[in-house]
Backbone as a ProteinNet text record, in pm:
[ID]
protein_1_A
[PRIMARY]
XXXXXXXXXXXXXXXXXXXXXXXXXXXXXXXXXXXXXXXXXXXXXXXXXXXXXXXXXXXXXXXXXXXXXXXXXXXXXXXXXXXXXXXXXXXXXXXXXXXXXXXXXXXXXXXX
[TERTIARY]
8826.3	8798	8824.9	8857.8	8888.3	8761.2	8766.7	8654	8650.6	8750.7	8759.4	8692.6	8585	8512.5	8453.9	8415.4	8357.8	8232.3	8230.3	8112.1	8103.6	7996.9	7971.5	8071.3	8147.9	8247	8385.9	8406.7	8537.4	8542.1	8430.5	8422.5	8429.1	8503.3	8524.6	8473.9	8442.1	8410.8	8506.5	8564.3	8652.9	8581.8	8583.7	8533.6	8653.9	8656.5	8760.3	8689.6	8720.4	8665.6	8779	8753.8	8862.6	8810.6	8894.5	8868.9	8996.5	8995.9	9114.7	9091.1	9195	9178.4	9156.8	9069.1	9040.2	9036	9117.1	9118.2	9188	9301.6	9377.7	9357	9396.6	9386	9468.8	9586.6	9673.6	9608.7	9544.6	9477.2	9358.7	9283.2	9170.3	9220.3	9330.7	9389.6	9430.3	9493.1	9537	9416.5	9311	9190.6	9124.5	9117.4	9059	9142.2	9272.7	9362.3	9338.5	9321.3	9297.9	9164	9059.2	8928.4	8935.9	9005.2	9018.3	9100.2	9200.9	9277.3	9184.2	9099.1	9006.6	8913.5	8858.5	8767.2	8839.8	8961.9	9040.5	9072.8	9083.6	9113.3	8985.8	8871.4	8748.8	8655.9	8682.9	8595.9	8480.6	8368.1	8250.2	8216.1	8175.3	8137.7	8005.2	8006.6	7885.5	7821.8	7905.3	7867.7	7987.4	7971.9	8087.1	8194.8	8314.1	8429.7	8416.9	8326.7	8314.5	8306.6	8406.9	8412.1	8413.2	8360.8	8346	8387.4	8442.3	8485.4	8461.2	8409.9	8389	8518.3	8561.5	8682.3	8645	8693.7	8657.4	8717.7	8821.6	8887	8959.4	9002.9	9080.4	9213.4	9271.4	9398	9382.1	9273	9244.4	9225	9155.2	9134.5	9268.2	9360	9491.7	9570.7	9557.8	9625.9	9575	9443.6	9385.7	9417.2	9421.1	9458.7	9601.7	9689.8	9828.9	9837.3	9759.5	9758.2	9712.5	9610.8	9561.2	9670.1	9733.4	9841	9950.5	9980.5	10084.7	10040.8	9911.9	9860.5	9793.1	9811.9	9750.5	9817.5	9737.2	9793.7	9867.9	9957	10037.5	9953.3	9843.8	9758.7	9621.8	9554.5	9420.2	9421	9301.4	9284.4	9219.2	9272.5	9215.7	9201	9081.1	9055.1	9005.7	9048.4	9008.4	8942.4	8824.3	8751	8722.9	8752.7	8727.9	8620.9	8515.1	8409	8377.6	8323.7	8285.6	8155.6	8129.7	8005.6	7885.2	7899.5	7791.4	7761.1	7865.8	7846.6	7787.3	7837.9	7788.7	7640	7598.1	7458.4	7361.5	7410.6	7326.2	7312.2	7374.2	7371.3	7228.5	7192.2	7063.5	7091.8	7029.1	7046.1	6914.8	6921.3	6803.3	6827.3	6731.6	6731.2	6607.1	6629.5	6516.4	6458.6	6330.3	6268.7	6242.3	6280.5	6256.7	6378.9	6356	6463.3	6471.7	6593.9	6613.6	6705.4	6677.3	6761.5	6891.9	6990.6	7120	7103.9	7194	7198.8	7244.7	7235	7275	7425.1	7467.1	7608.9	7672.2	7792	7859.2	7872.4	7854.4	7868.2	8016.7	8047.8	8185	8200.5	8311.9	8346.2	8451.5	8424	8519.2	8588.9	8720	8800	8869.8	8874.3	8941.9	9022.1
9269.2	9386.6	9357.8	9459.2	9448.4	9445.8	9375.4	9372.2	9496.1	9584.6	9704.1	9824.7	9801.8	9913.1	9999.5	10121.1	10212.4	10150.7	10145.9	10097.6	10165.9	10142.6	10213	10179.2	10073	10037	10089.4	10130	10179.1	10332.7	10395	10541.2	10592.1	10700.1	10750.5	10893.9	10929.3	11066.8	11105.9	11224.3	11275.6	11386.7	11376.3	11481.4	11545.7	11677	11749	11833.3	11805	11878.6	11961	12086.7	12165.5	12269.2	12299.1	12401.1	12484.1	12598.2	12682.9	12810.8	12859.1	12982.9	13102.5	13194.9	13313.9	13439.6	13440.7	13551.8	13674.4	13655.2	13767.8	13777.3	13891.3	13910.7	13806.6	13775.7	13675.7	13537.2	13501	13370.3	13363.7	13472.4	13474.7	13459	13523.3	13510.9	13366.2	13303.3	13163.2	13071	13090.9	13007.7	13026.8	13151.2	13180	13115.9	13123.7	13062.6	12911.6	12845.5	12700.7	12667.7	12744	12719.6	12737.4	12840.8	12864.5	12754.4	12702.6	12589.1	12469.3	12439.4	12326.5	12345.7	12465	12490.7	12477.5	12526.3	12516.4	12370.1	12286.3	12144	12062	12127.9	12056.7	12024	12074.2	12049.1	12148.6	12106.5	12190.3	12199.7	12318.8	12334.6	12262.9	12169	12098.4	12171.6	12213.1	12295	12383.8	12481.3	12561.2	12467.2	12480	12399.7	12251.5	12215.9	12077.8	12085.6	12029.7	12030.7	11886.7	11866.4	11731.6	11729.8	11614.8	11599.1	11457	11444.3	11315.5	11274.6	11150.6	11097.6	10968.2	10952.3	10836	10705.6	10714	10592.6	10620.9	10514.2	10529.1	10599	10569.4	10632.4	10783.9	10824.9	10967.7	11031.9	10964	11014.7	11030.1	10936.1	10944.1	11064.1	11096.2	11213.2	11340.3	11352.1	11472	11478.4	11364.2	11360.9	11411.6	11371.3	11416.3	11567.4	11619.3	11763.8	11840.1	11786.5	11851.7	11851.2	11736.2	11726.9	11830.3	11856.4	11952.8	12097.8	12121.3	12257.2	12284.1	12196.6	12215.2	12333.6	12426.7	12540.2	12494.1	12580.6	12547.6	12532.5	12606.9	12601.7	12548	12487.8	12436.7	12286.6	12234.2	12090.5	12065.9	11968.5	11926.6	11775	11726.7	11582.7	11548	11431.3	11385	11248.5	11235.1	11108.8	11065.3	10940.5	10883.6	10775.7	10785.6	10684.6	10643.1	10523.9	10476.7	10544.9	10541.1	10596.6	10525.2	10396.8	10318.2	10370.4	10396.3	10449.7	10590.2	10672.7	10808.7	10810.4	10712.2	10703.3	10683.6	10644.9	10623.1	10747.5	10858.6	10979.8	11035.7	11087.5	11154.9	11301.8	11388.9	11533.3	11593.8	11681	11749.5	11899.2	11974.3	12119	12152.6	12186.1	12200.2	12061.9	12048.2	11917	11843.8	11904.8	11845.5	11767.4	11648.1	11568.1	11600	11612.3	11636.5	11528.6	11488.4	11386.5	11448.6	11362.9	11407.7	11456.7	11544.7	11586.1	11469.1	11484.7	11377.7	11354.5	11227.8	11192.5	11243.5	11300.8	11349.4	11238.3	11275.9	11179.7	11147.8	11023.5	10981	10927.2	10959.4	10907.9	10800.9	10681.6	10572.2	10549.6	10562.5	10538.8	10405	10331.5	10202.2	10179.8
10992.1	11071.8	11219.1	11286.7	11428.8	11512.1	11624.7	11716.3	11805.2	11792.3	11876.2	11812.1	11739.6	11679.1	11789.2	11753.1	11851.3	11911.7	12042.4	12111.3	12247.4	12319.7	12445.7	12555.1	12537.7	12639.4	12604.2	12480.3	12437.1	12432.3	12398.2	12396.3	12539.6	12561.1	12696.7	12710.2	12833.7	12871.6	12982	12970.1	13074	13149.8	13281	13368.4	13435.2	13440.7	13513.2	13618.6	13744.3	13857.8	13916.3	13946.2	14003.3	14102	14197.3	14297.9	14305.4	14240.7	14234.4	14314.1	14382.1	14458.5	14365.7	14407.9	14327.9	14415.8	14519.6	14613.7	14555.8	14492.2	14437.3	14286	14230.6	14086.2	14011.6	14062.3	14000.5	14002.4	14113.8	14123.8	14028.1	14016	13922.1	13778.2	13747.6	13614.3	13586.7	13684.5	13669.5	13650	13729.2	13717.8	13580.9	13534.8	13403.3	13293.1	13306.9	13207.7	13200.9	13315.7	13318.7	13252.5	13283.1	13221.2	13069.2	13025	12880.9	12813.7	12884.9	12832.8	12810.6	12909	12896.8	12776.9	12763.1	12651.4	12517.1	12509.9	12385.7	12352.5	12455.9	12436	12412.2	12394.5	12358.3	12472.7	12591.9	12706.3	12707.1	12763.1	12778.1	12925.7	12969	13109.2	13134.9	13229.5	13270.2	13388.5	13482.3	13597.5	13625.7	13715.5	13752.5	13806.1	13757.1	13798.3	13765.1	13674.6	13624.6	13472.7	13407.9	13262	13211.9	13090.9	13037.8	12890.8	12849.5	12710.5	12662.6	12542.4	12477.2	12409.2	12428.6	12363.8	12291.6	12171.1	12089.5	12140.5	12224.9	12273.2	12404.8	12468	12591.4	12562	12447.9	12410.7	12395.5	12334.9	12321	12457.7	12547.2	12683.6	12756.2	12734.8	12798.5	12747.3	12618.8	12561.4	12629.2	12642.8	12704.3	12854.4	12919.7	13061.3	13078.3	12989.4	12994.4	12972.9	12878.9	12854.8	12979.6	13045.9	13167.7	13273.5	13293.7	13394.2	13369.4	13243.9	13208.5	13226.7	13251.8	13264.5	13398.9	13496.2	13627.6	13697.6	13751.4	13824.9	13950.3	13998.9	14117.5	14244	14253.3	14372.3	14334.6	14433	14410.3	14387.4	14362.2	14342.1	14207.1	14134.4	14006.4	14010.6	13978.8	13973.1	13833.6	13783.9	13651.5	13666.7	13608.9	13613.8	13471.1	13440.8	13309.2	13322.5	13241.1	13243.5	13100.4	13085.5	12952.3	12909.9	12780.7	12728.1	12789.1	12812.5	12873.1	13013.9	13092.8	13227.8	13222.2	13131.1	13117.4	13079.9	13003.2	12961.2	13075.8	13192.1	13310	13397.3	13357.2	13438	13443.8	13558.1	13575.4	13600.6	13523.4	13538.7	13584.8	13683.8	13734.7	13736	13687.4	13697.1	13778.3	13904.6	13995.2	14018.9	14013.4	14035.5	13904.8	13792.3	13661.1	13613.4	13562.3	13504.1	13355.8	13304.4	13161.5	13105.8	12984	12921.6	12875.2	12852.3	12800.3	12657.7	12619.5	12479.9	12395	12266.7	12176.6	12183.8	12182.7	12182.5	12053.5	12062.4	11941	11837.1	11711.8	11601.6	11582.1	11554.4	11534.1	11393.4	11335.5	11203.5	11223.4	11176.1	11190	11057	11059.6	10939.6	10951.4	10847.1	10850.3	10725.5
[MASK]
++++++++++++++++++++++++++++++++++++++++++++++++++++++++++++++++++++++++++++++++++++++++++++++++++++++++++++++++

């Protein structure tokens, strides 16, 4: 068996941060199209203009990063951050003054 089994250092999370113009009807359409693309590709909205996706490996994260690059709108800024599951596990979330724990990590099926 390989030593590269799924673990907290191999599993990745992708964050997509974006600031797209929404002044005109055309710009709003473009921004909506980009958000819908992210959702169709498995991303979930974490905050407005911040989307997140769980990836089983670095290779999977690279595939999704490439897809995002191919769909970036002509105007605005898009940033992509990749972190390990171990790093993501250290995130602190606050809603008002209350801290809430992360939701359960998606279940993974390992085929060999």
